[in-house]
PANULO-887751 format. One record per atom (N, C-alpha, C, CB): residue number from 0; residue in one letter; atom name; x, y, z. Coordinates in Angstrom, 1 decimal. Atoms other than C-alpha are relative to their C-alpha. Glycine has a CB too. Layout:
{NUM, "A", "CA", {X, Y, Z}};
...
//
This chain:
{0, "M", "N", {-0.2, 1.1, 0.9}};
{0, "M", "CA", {45.0, -3.4, -70.5}};
{0, "M", "C", {0.2, 0.6, -1.4}};
{0, "M", "CB", {-1.1, -0.9, 0.1}};
{1, "L", "N", {-0.4, -0.6, 1.3}};
{1, "L", "CA", {46.4, -2.9, -74.0}};
{1, "L", "C", {-1.2, -0.1, -1.0}};
{1, "L", "CB", {1.1, -0.9, -0.6}};
{2, "L", "N", {1.0, 0.2, 1.0}};
{2, "L", "CA", {43.2, -4.1, -75.8}};
{2, "L", "C", {-1.1, 1.1, 0.1}};
{2, "L", "CB", {-0.6, -1.3, 0.2}};
{3, "T", "N", {1.1, -0.9, -0.2}};
{3, "T", "CA", {41.0, -1.3, -74.4}};
{3, "T", "C", {0.1, 1.3, -0.9}};
{3, "T", "CB", {0.0, 0.5, 1.4}};
{4, "G", "N", {-0.3, -1.1, 0.9}};
{4, "G", "CA", {42.6, 1.3, -76.7}};
{4, "G", "C", {0.4, 1.3, 0.9}};
{4, "G", "CB", {-1.2, 0.3, -0.8}};
{5, "S", "N", {-0.4, -1.1, -0.8}};
{5, "S", "CA", {43.4, 3.5, -73.7}};
{5, "S", "C", {1.6, 0.1, 0.0}};
{5, "S", "CB", {-0.5, -0.1, 1.5}};
{6, "A", "N", {-1.4, -0.2, 0.0}};
{6, "A", "CA", {46.9, 5.1, -73.6}};
{6, "A", "C", {0.5, -0.3, 1.4}};
{6, "A", "CB", {0.4, 1.4, -0.5}};
{7, "T", "N", {-0.6, 0.2, -1.3}};
{7, "T", "CA", {49.2, 3.9, -70.9}};
{7, "T", "C", {1.4, 0.5, 0.0}};
{7, "T", "CB", {0.1, -1.5, 0.5}};
{8, "G", "N", {-1.4, -0.5, 0.0}};
{8, "G", "CA", {52.5, 5.4, -69.8}};
{8, "G", "C", {0.9, -1.2, 0.2}};
{8, "G", "CB", {0.1, 1.0, 1.1}};
{9, "F", "N", {-1.1, 1.0, -0.2}};
{9, "F", "CA", {55.8, 3.6, -69.3}};
{9, "F", "C", {-0.2, -0.8, 1.2}};
{9, "F", "CB", {1.3, 0.7, 0.1}};
{10, "R", "N", {0.2, 0.7, -1.2}};
{10, "R", "CA", {54.8, 2.7, -65.8}};
{10, "R", "C", {-1.3, -0.7, 0.1}};
{10, "R", "CB", {0.2, 0.9, 1.2}};
{11, "G", "N", {1.3, 0.8, 0.0}};
{11, "G", "CA", {51.4, 1.3, -66.8}};
{11, "G", "C", {-1.2, 0.9, 0.3}};
{11, "G", "CB", {0.1, -1.1, 0.9}};
{12, "E", "N", {1.1, -0.8, -0.3}};
{12, "E", "CA", {49.3, 4.3, -65.6}};
{12, "E", "C", {-0.7, 0.5, -1.2}};
{12, "E", "CB", {0.4, 1.1, 0.9}};
{13, "R", "N", {0.8, -0.5, 1.2}};
{13, "R", "CA", {46.5, 5.5, -67.9}};
{13, "R", "C", {0.3, 1.5, -0.1}};
{13, "R", "CB", {-1.6, -0.2, 0.2}};
{14, "M", "N", {-0.3, -1.4, 0.2}};
{14, "M", "CA", {47.4, 8.9, -69.4}};
{14, "M", "C", {-0.8, 0.4, -1.2}};
{14, "M", "CB", {1.6, 0.2, -0.3}};
{15, "D", "N", {0.6, -0.7, 1.2}};
{15, "D", "CA", {45.3, 11.1, -71.7}};
{15, "D", "C", {0.6, 1.3, -0.2}};
{15, "D", "CB", {-1.5, 0.2, 0.3}};
{16, "M", "N", {-0.6, -1.3, 0.3}};
{16, "M", "CA", {46.9, 13.9, -73.5}};
{16, "M", "C", {-1.1, 1.0, 0.0}};
{16, "M", "CB", {0.7, -0.1, -1.4}};
{17, "K", "N", {1.0, -1.1, 0.0}};
{17, "K", "CA", {44.9, 17.1, -72.9}};
{17, "K", "C", {-0.1, 0.5, -1.4}};
{17, "K", "CB", {0.5, 1.1, 1.0}};
{18, "K", "N", {0.3, -0.6, 1.3}};
{18, "K", "CA", {43.2, 18.2, -76.0}};
{18, "K", "C", {0.0, 1.5, 0.1}};
{18, "K", "CB", {-1.3, -0.5, -0.5}};
{19, "N", "N", {0.1, -1.4, 0.0}};
{19, "N", "CA", {44.0, 21.8, -76.6}};
{19, "N", "C", {0.4, 0.5, -1.5}};
{19, "N", "CB", {1.0, 0.6, 1.1}};
{20, "K", "N", {-0.2, -0.4, 1.4}};
{20, "K", "CA", {44.5, 24.0, -79.6}};
{20, "K", "C", {1.4, -0.1, -0.4}};
{20, "K", "CB", {-0.4, 1.5, -0.2}};
{21, "R", "N", {-1.3, 0.2, 0.5}};
{21, "R", "CA", {48.2, 23.5, -79.6}};
{21, "R", "C", {0.1, -1.3, -0.7}};
{21, "R", "CB", {0.9, 0.0, 1.2}};
{22, "N", "N", {-0.1, 1.4, 0.6}};
{22, "N", "CA", {47.6, 19.8, -80.4}};
{22, "N", "C", {-0.4, 0.0, -1.4}};
{22, "N", "CB", {-0.8, -1.0, 0.8}};
{23, "D", "N", {0.5, -0.2, 1.3}};
{23, "D", "CA", {45.9, 21.0, -83.6}};
{23, "D", "C", {1.0, 0.6, -1.0}};
{23, "D", "CB", {-1.3, 0.7, 0.0}};
{24, "Q", "N", {-1.0, -0.7, 0.8}};
{24, "Q", "CA", {48.9, 23.0, -84.8}};
{24, "Q", "C", {1.0, -1.0, -0.5}};
{24, "Q", "CB", {0.6, 1.1, 0.8}};
{25, "P", "N", {-1.0, 0.9, 0.5}};
{25, "P", "CA", {51.5, 21.4, -87.0}};
{25, "P", "C", {1.2, 0.0, 1.0}};
{25, "P", "CB", {0.5, 0.5, -1.4}};
{26, "L", "N", {-1.1, 0.1, -1.0}};
{26, "L", "CA", {54.4, 20.1, -84.9}};
{26, "L", "C", {1.3, 0.8, -0.4}};
{26, "L", "CB", {0.4, -1.5, 0.0}};
{27, "R", "N", {-1.2, -0.8, 0.4}};
{27, "R", "CA", {57.0, 22.0, -87.0}};
{27, "R", "C", {-0.1, 1.5, 0.5}};
{27, "R", "CB", {0.2, 0.0, -1.5}};
{28, "D", "N", {0.3, -1.4, -0.3}};
{28, "D", "CA", {55.4, 25.3, -85.9}};
{28, "D", "C", {0.1, 0.3, 1.5}};
{28, "D", "CB", {-1.3, 0.4, -0.5}};
{29, "R", "N", {0.1, -0.2, -1.5}};
{29, "R", "CA", {55.7, 24.8, -82.1}};
{29, "R", "C", {0.9, -1.0, 0.7}};
{29, "R", "CB", {-1.4, -0.1, 0.4}};
{30, "W", "N", {-0.6, 0.9, -0.9}};
{30, "W", "CA", {57.4, 23.2, -79.2}};
{30, "W", "C", {-1.0, -1.1, 0.5}};
{30, "W", "CB", {0.6, 0.8, 1.2}};
{31, "L", "N", {0.8, 1.1, -0.6}};
{31, "L", "CA", {56.1, 19.9, -77.7}};
{31, "L", "C", {-0.3, 0.4, 1.5}};
{31, "L", "CB", {0.7, -1.4, -0.1}};
{32, "D", "N", {0.4, -0.2, -1.3}};
{32, "D", "CA", {54.2, 20.2, -74.5}};
{32, "D", "C", {0.5, -1.3, 0.9}};
{32, "D", "CB", {-1.6, 0.3, 0.2}};
{33, "V", "N", {-0.5, 1.0, -0.9}};
{33, "V", "CA", {55.1, 17.9, -71.5}};
{33, "V", "C", {-0.6, -1.4, -0.4}};
{33, "V", "CB", {-0.3, 0.3, 1.5}};
{34, "D", "N", {0.7, 1.2, 0.4}};
{34, "D", "CA", {52.5, 15.3, -72.4}};
{34, "D", "C", {0.5, -0.6, -1.3}};
{34, "D", "CB", {-1.5, 0.2, -0.1}};
{35, "E", "N", {-0.6, 0.4, 1.3}};
{35, "E", "CA", {53.8, 15.1, -75.9}};
{35, "E", "C", {1.4, -0.6, 0.1}};
{35, "E", "CB", {0.0, 1.1, -1.0}};
{36, "V", "N", {-1.3, 0.5, -0.2}};
{36, "V", "CA", {57.3, 14.7, -74.8}};
{36, "V", "C", {0.0, -1.4, 0.7}};
{36, "V", "CB", {0.8, 1.0, 0.9}};
{37, "R", "N", {0.2, 1.4, -0.6}};
{37, "R", "CA", {56.2, 11.8, -72.5}};
{37, "R", "C", {-0.4, -1.0, -1.0}};
{37, "R", "CB", {-1.1, 0.1, 1.2}};
{38, "L", "N", {0.5, 0.9, 1.0}};
{38, "L", "CA", {54.4, 10.2, -75.3}};
{38, "L", "C", {1.2, -0.5, -1.0}};
{38, "L", "CB", {-1.1, 0.6, -0.9}};
{39, "V", "N", {-1.1, 0.3, 0.9}};
{39, "V", "CA", {57.5, 10.4, -77.6}};
{39, "V", "C", {1.0, -0.8, 0.7}};
{39, "V", "CB", {0.7, 1.4, -0.6}};
{40, "S", "N", {-0.8, 0.8, -0.8}};
{40, "S", "CA", {59.6, 9.1, -74.8}};
{40, "S", "C", {-0.4, -1.5, 0.1}};
{40, "S", "CB", {0.2, 0.6, 1.3}};
{41, "D", "N", {0.6, 1.4, -0.1}};
{41, "D", "CA", {57.3, 6.1, -74.2}};
{41, "D", "C", {0.1, -0.7, -1.3}};
{41, "D", "CB", {-1.5, 0.1, 0.4}};
{42, "L", "N", {0.0, 0.6, 1.2}};
{42, "L", "CA", {57.2, 5.4, -77.9}};
{42, "L", "C", {1.5, -0.5, -0.4}};
{42, "L", "CB", {-0.6, 0.9, -1.1}};
{43, "R", "N", {-1.4, 0.3, 0.3}};
{43, "R", "CA", {61.0, 5.4, -78.2}};
{43, "R", "C", {0.5, -1.3, 0.9}};
{43, "R", "CB", {1.0, 1.2, 0.3}};
{44, "I", "N", {-0.3, 1.1, -0.8}};
{44, "I", "CA", {61.3, 3.0, -75.2}};
{44, "I", "C", {-0.7, -1.2, -0.5}};
{44, "I", "CB", {-0.5, 0.3, 1.5}};
{45, "M", "N", {0.8, 1.1, 0.6}};
{45, "M", "CA", {58.6, 0.8, -76.8}};
{45, "M", "C", {0.8, -0.5, -1.2}};
{45, "M", "CB", {-1.4, 0.4, -0.3}};
{46, "H", "N", {-0.8, 0.4, 1.2}};
{46, "H", "CA", {60.6, 0.7, -80.1}};
{46, "H", "C", {1.2, -0.9, 0.4}};
{46, "H", "CB", {0.4, 1.2, -0.8}};
{47, "S", "N", {-1.2, 0.6, -0.5}};
{47, "S", "CA", {63.7, -0.3, -78.2}};
{47, "S", "C", {-0.3, -1.4, 0.6}};
{47, "S", "CB", {0.6, 0.8, 1.0}};
{48, "K", "N", {0.4, 1.4, -0.6}};
{48, "K", "CA", {61.9, -3.1, -76.2}};
{48, "K", "C", {-0.5, -1.0, -1.0}};
{48, "K", "CB", {-1.1, 0.2, 1.2}};
{49, "V", "N", {0.5, 0.9, 1.1}};
{49, "V", "CA", {60.2, -4.5, -79.3}};
{49, "V", "C", {1.2, -0.5, -0.8}};
{49, "V", "CB", {-0.9, 0.8, -0.9}};
{50, "D", "N", {-1.2, 0.5, 0.7}};
{50, "D", "CA", {63.5, -4.7, -81.1}};
{50, "D", "C", {0.8, -1.0, 0.9}};
{50, "D", "CB", {0.9, 1.2, -0.4}};
{51, "E", "N", {-0.7, 1.0, -0.9}};
{51, "E", "CA", {65.1, -6.4, -78.0}};
{51, "E", "C", {-0.7, -1.3, 0.0}};
{51, "E", "CB", {0.1, 0.6, 1.4}};
{52, "L", "N", {0.8, 1.2, 0.1}};
{52, "L", "CA", {62.3, -8.9, -77.9}};
{52, "L", "C", {0.2, -0.8, -1.3}};
{52, "L", "CB", {-1.4, 0.3, 0.2}};
{53, "Y", "N", {-0.1, 0.7, 1.2}};
{53, "Y", "CA", {62.5, -9.6, -81.5}};
{53, "Y", "C", {1.4, -0.7, -0.2}};
{53, "Y", "CB", {-0.2, 1.0, -1.2}};
{54, "H", "N", {-1.4, 0.6, 0.0}};
{54, "H", "CA", {66.3, -10.3, -81.3}};
{54, "H", "C", {0.1, -1.2, 0.9}};
{54, "H", "CB", {1.1, 1.0, 0.2}};
{55, "M", "N", {0.0, 1.1, -1.0}};
{55, "M", "CA", {65.8, -12.5, -78.2}};
{55, "M", "C", {-0.6, -1.2, -0.6}};
{55, "M", "CB", {-0.6, 0.4, 1.3}};
{56, "V", "N", {0.7, 1.1, 0.6}};
{56, "V", "CA", {63.3, -14.6, -79.9}};
{56, "V", "C", {0.7, -0.6, -1.2}};
{56, "V", "CB", {-1.4, 0.4, -0.4}};
{57, "A", "N", {-0.7, 0.4, 1.1}};
{57, "A", "CA", {65.3, -14.8, -83.1}};
{57, "A", "C", {1.2, -0.9, 0.4}};
{57, "A", "CB", {0.5, 1.3, -0.9}};
{58, "N", "N", {-1.1, 0.7, -0.5}};
{58, "N", "CA", {68.3, -16.0, -81.1}};
{58, "N", "C", {-0.4, -1.4, 0.6}};
{58, "N", "CB", {0.8, 0.7, 1.0}};
{59, "L", "N", {0.5, 1.2, -0.6}};
{59, "L", "CA", {66.3, -18.6, -79.2}};
{59, "L", "C", {-0.4, -1.0, -1.2}};
{59, "L", "CB", {-1.3, 0.2, 0.8}};
{60, "K", "N", {0.4, 0.8, 1.1}};
{60, "K", "CA", {64.8, -19.9, -82.5}};
{60, "K", "C", {1.2, -0.6, -0.8}};
{60, "K", "CB", {-0.9, 0.8, -0.9}};
{61, "R", "N", {-1.3, 0.4, 0.8}};
{61, "R", "CA", {68.3, -20.1, -84.2}};
{61, "R", "C", {0.8, -0.9, 0.8}};
{61, "R", "CB", {0.8, 1.2, -0.3}};
{62, "R", "N", {-0.9, 0.9, -0.9}};
{62, "R", "CA", {70.1, -21.7, -81.2}};
{62, "R", "C", {-0.6, -1.3, 0.5}};
{62, "R", "CB", {0.6, 0.8, 1.1}};
{63, "H", "N", {0.5, 1.1, -0.7}};
{63, "H", "CA", {67.6, -24.1, -79.8}};
{63, "H", "C", {-1.2, -0.6, -0.7}};
{63, "H", "CB", {-0.4, 0.4, 1.6}};
{64, "P", "N", {1.3, 0.6, 0.5}};
{64, "P", "CA", {65.0, -26.6, -81.1}};
{64, "P", "C", {-1.2, 0.2, 0.9}};
{64, "P", "CB", {0.2, -1.5, -0.2}};
{65, "I", "N", {1.1, -0.3, -0.8}};
{65, "I", "CA", {61.5, -26.0, -80.0}};
{65, "I", "C", {-0.3, -1.1, 1.1}};
{65, "I", "CB", {-1.2, 0.1, -0.9}};
{66, "T", "N", {0.2, 1.1, -1.0}};
{66, "T", "CA", {61.4, -29.3, -78.2}};
{66, "T", "C", {0.8, 0.3, 1.2}};
{66, "T", "CB", {0.5, -1.5, -0.6}};
{67, "D", "N", {-0.8, -0.4, -1.2}};
{67, "D", "CA", {64.2, -28.1, -75.9}};
{67, "D", "C", {-0.6, 1.2, 0.7}};
{67, "D", "CB", {1.4, 0.3, -0.5}};
{68, "I", "N", {0.7, -1.2, -0.7}};
{68, "I", "CA", {62.4, -24.8, -75.3}};
{68, "I", "C", {-1.2, -0.5, 0.8}};
{68, "I", "CB", {-0.4, 1.1, -1.1}};
{69, "R", "N", {1.2, 0.5, -0.8}};
{69, "R", "CA", {59.3, -26.7, -74.3}};
{69, "R", "C", {0.5, -0.8, 1.2}};
{69, "R", "CB", {-0.9, -0.8, -1.0}};
{70, "K", "N", {-0.6, 0.8, -1.2}};
{70, "K", "CA", {61.4, -29.1, -72.1}};
{70, "K", "C", {0.4, 0.8, 1.1}};
{70, "K", "CB", {1.1, -0.9, -0.5}};
{71, "Y", "N", {-0.7, -0.7, -1.1}};
{71, "Y", "CA", {63.3, -26.5, -70.2}};
{71, "Y", "C", {-0.8, 1.3, 0.4}};
{71, "Y", "CB", {1.3, 0.4, -0.4}};
{72, "A", "N", {0.7, -1.3, -0.3}};
{72, "A", "CA", {60.7, -23.6, -70.1}};
{72, "A", "C", {-0.8, -0.2, 1.3}};
{72, "A", "CB", {-0.9, 0.4, -1.1}};
{73, "D", "N", {0.9, -0.1, -1.1}};
{73, "D", "CA", {58.9, -22.7, -66.9}};
{73, "D", "C", {-1.4, 0.3, -0.6}};
{73, "D", "CB", {0.4, 1.3, 1.1}};
{74, "Q", "N", {1.3, -0.1, 0.9}};
{74, "Q", "CA", {55.5, -23.5, -68.5}};
{74, "Q", "C", {-1.0, 1.1, 0.4}};
{74, "Q", "CB", {-0.7, -1.3, 0.0}};
{75, "P", "N", {1.0, -1.2, -0.3}};
{75, "P", "CA", {53.3, -21.1, -66.5}};
{75, "P", "C", {0.5, 1.4, -0.4}};
{75, "P", "CB", {-0.3, 0.0, 1.6}};
{76, "V", "N", {-0.6, -1.4, 0.4}};
{76, "V", "CA", {55.7, -18.2, -67.1}};
{76, "V", "C", {-0.1, 0.1, -1.6}};
{76, "V", "CB", {1.5, 0.1, 0.5}};
{77, "L", "N", {0.0, -0.1, 1.5}};
{77, "L", "CA", {56.0, -19.1, -70.8}};
{77, "L", "C", {-1.4, 0.2, -0.5}};
{77, "L", "CB", {0.5, -1.3, -0.6}};
{78, "N", "N", {1.3, -0.2, 0.4}};
{78, "N", "CA", {52.2, -19.3, -71.1}};
{78, "N", "C", {-0.4, 1.5, 0.2}};
{78, "N", "CB", {-0.9, -0.9, 0.8}};
{79, "E", "N", {0.3, -1.5, -0.3}};
{79, "E", "CA", {51.9, -15.8, -69.5}};
{79, "E", "C", {0.7, 0.8, -1.0}};
{79, "E", "CB", {0.5, 0.3, 1.5}};
{80, "D", "N", {-0.7, -0.7, 1.0}};
{80, "D", "CA", {54.5, -14.6, -71.9}};
{80, "D", "C", {-0.7, 0.0, -1.4}};
{80, "D", "CB", {1.4, -0.5, -0.2}};
{81, "I", "N", {0.7, 0.1, 1.3}};
{81, "I", "CA", {52.6, -15.9, -74.9}};
{81, "I", "C", {-1.3, 0.8, 0.1}};
{81, "I", "CB", {-0.4, -1.5, -0.2}};
{82, "T", "N", {1.2, -0.8, -0.1}};
{82, "T", "CA", {49.4, -14.3, -73.6}};
{82, "T", "C", {0.3, 1.5, -0.1}};
{82, "T", "CB", {-0.8, -0.3, 1.3}};
{83, "R", "N", {-0.3, -1.4, 0.1}};
{83, "R", "CA", {51.1, -11.0, -73.2}};
{83, "R", "C", {0.4, 0.4, -1.4}};
{83, "R", "CB", {1.2, 0.3, 0.9}};
{84, "V", "N", {-0.4, -0.3, 1.4}};
{84, "V", "CA", {52.7, -11.1, -76.7}};
{84, "V", "C", {-1.3, 0.0, -0.8}};
{84, "V", "CB", {1.0, -1.1, -0.5}};
{85, "D", "N", {1.3, 0.0, 0.8}};
{85, "D", "CA", {49.2, -12.0, -78.1}};
{85, "D", "C", {-0.7, 1.3, 0.2}};
{85, "D", "CB", {-0.9, -1.2, 0.5}};
{86, "E", "N", {0.7, -1.3, -0.3}};
{86, "E", "CA", {47.7, -8.9, -76.4}};
{86, "E", "C", {0.8, 1.1, -0.7}};
{86, "E", "CB", {0.0, 0.3, 1.6}};
{87, "I", "N", {-0.8, -1.1, 0.7}};
{87, "I", "CA", {50.6, -6.7, -77.8}};
{87, "I", "C", {-0.3, -0.1, -1.5}};
{87, "I", "CB", {1.6, -0.1, 0.4}};
{88, "Y", "N", {0.2, 0.2, 1.4}};
{88, "Y", "CA", {50.1, -8.3, -81.2}};
{88, "Y", "C", {-1.4, 0.6, -0.5}};
{88, "Y", "CB", {0.1, -1.5, -0.4}};
{89, "L", "N", {1.3, -0.5, 0.3}};
{89, "L", "CA", {46.4, -7.5, -81.2}};
{89, "L", "C", {-0.1, 1.5, 0.1}};
{89, "L", "CB", {-1.0, -0.6, 1.0}};
{90, "W", "N", {-0.1, -1.4, -0.1}};
{90, "W", "CA", {47.1, -4.0, -80.1}};
{90, "W", "C", {0.6, 0.6, -1.3}};
{90, "W", "CB", {0.8, 0.4, 1.2}};
{91, "F", "N", {-0.7, -0.5, 1.2}};
{91, "F", "CA", {49.5, -3.5, -83.0}};
{91, "F", "C", {-0.8, -0.2, -1.2}};
{91, "F", "CB", {1.4, -0.7, -0.2}};
{92, "V", "N", {0.9, 0.3, 1.1}};
{92, "V", "CA", {47.0, -5.0, -85.4}};
{92, "V", "C", {-1.1, 1.2, -0.1}};
{92, "V", "CB", {-0.7, -1.4, 0.1}};
{93, "S", "N", {1.0, -1.1, -0.2}};
{93, "S", "CA", {44.4, -2.5, -84.1}};
{93, "S", "C", {0.5, 1.4, -0.5}};
{93, "S", "CB", {-0.5, 0.1, 1.4}};
{94, "L", "N", {-0.7, -1.3, 0.3}};
{94, "L", "CA", {46.9, 0.4, -84.4}};
{94, "L", "C", {0.2, 0.0, -1.5}};
{94, "L", "CB", {1.3, 0.1, 0.8}};
{95, "K", "N", {-0.3, 0.0, 1.5}};
{95, "K", "CA", {47.8, -0.7, -88.0}};
{95, "K", "C", {-1.3, 0.3, -0.7}};
{95, "K", "CB", {0.6, -1.3, -0.4}};
{96, "E", "N", {1.2, -0.3, 0.7}};
{96, "E", "CA", {44.2, -0.7, -89.0}};
{96, "E", "C", {-0.5, 1.5, 0.1}};
{96, "E", "CB", {-1.1, -0.9, 0.6}};
{97, "Q", "N", {0.3, -1.5, -0.1}};
{97, "Q", "CA", {43.6, 2.8, -87.5}};
{97, "Q", "C", {0.9, 0.8, -0.8}};
{97, "Q", "CB", {0.0, 0.4, 1.5}};
{98, "L", "N", {-0.9, -0.8, 0.8}};
{98, "L", "CA", {46.7, 4.1, -89.2}};
{98, "L", "C", {-0.3, -0.1, -1.5}};
{98, "L", "CB", {1.4, -0.3, 0.3}};
{99, "G", "N", {0.5, 0.3, 1.3}};
{99, "G", "CA", {45.5, 2.5, -92.4}};
{99, "G", "C", {-1.2, 0.9, -0.4}};
{99, "G", "CB", {-0.2, -1.4, -0.1}};
{100, "D", "N", {1.2, -0.8, 0.2}};
{100, "D", "CA", {42.2, 4.3, -92.1}};
{100, "D", "C", {0.3, 1.4, -0.2}};
{100, "D", "CB", {-1.0, -0.2, 1.2}};
{101, "K", "N", {-0.3, -1.4, 0.1}};
{101, "K", "CA", {43.8, 7.6, -91.6}};
{101, "K", "C", {0.8, 0.3, -1.3}};
{101, "K", "CB", {0.9, 0.5, 1.2}};
{102, "K", "N", {-0.7, -0.2, 1.3}};
{102, "K", "CA", {46.0, 7.1, -94.7}};
{102, "K", "C", {-1.0, 0.1, -1.2}};
{102, "K", "CB", {1.1, -1.1, -0.2}};
{103, "A", "N", {1.1, 0.0, 1.0}};
{103, "A", "CA", {42.9, 6.4, -96.8}};
{103, "A", "C", {-0.8, 1.3, 0.0}};
{103, "A", "CB", {-0.9, -1.2, 0.2}};
{104, "S", "N", {0.9, -1.2, -0.1}};
{104, "S", "CA", {41.1, 9.6, -95.6}};
{104, "S", "C", {0.7, 1.1, -0.6}};
{104, "S", "CB", {-0.3, 0.3, 1.4}};
//
């Protein structure tokens, strides 16, 4: 689940990057290991999917009144979508807070 703070891979499995001395070295001074490449790949896929979702929602809002969306939506599926987006939003808020803490340090 996204709210636990655990890292999940593209396919949803939990993945922990192995902590080793390479991870403490600056990225410019070394090659990425396999776990780091996977993380970068997952992040790029996430960026793409977030952008895609943003544009889909923007188009729905621009093209259709909310009354029509409510009328024609499969309500259980829409409710599940809303719950999932809420979970994603809370994860991003948590991430933003953590990144803000690191900037302040």
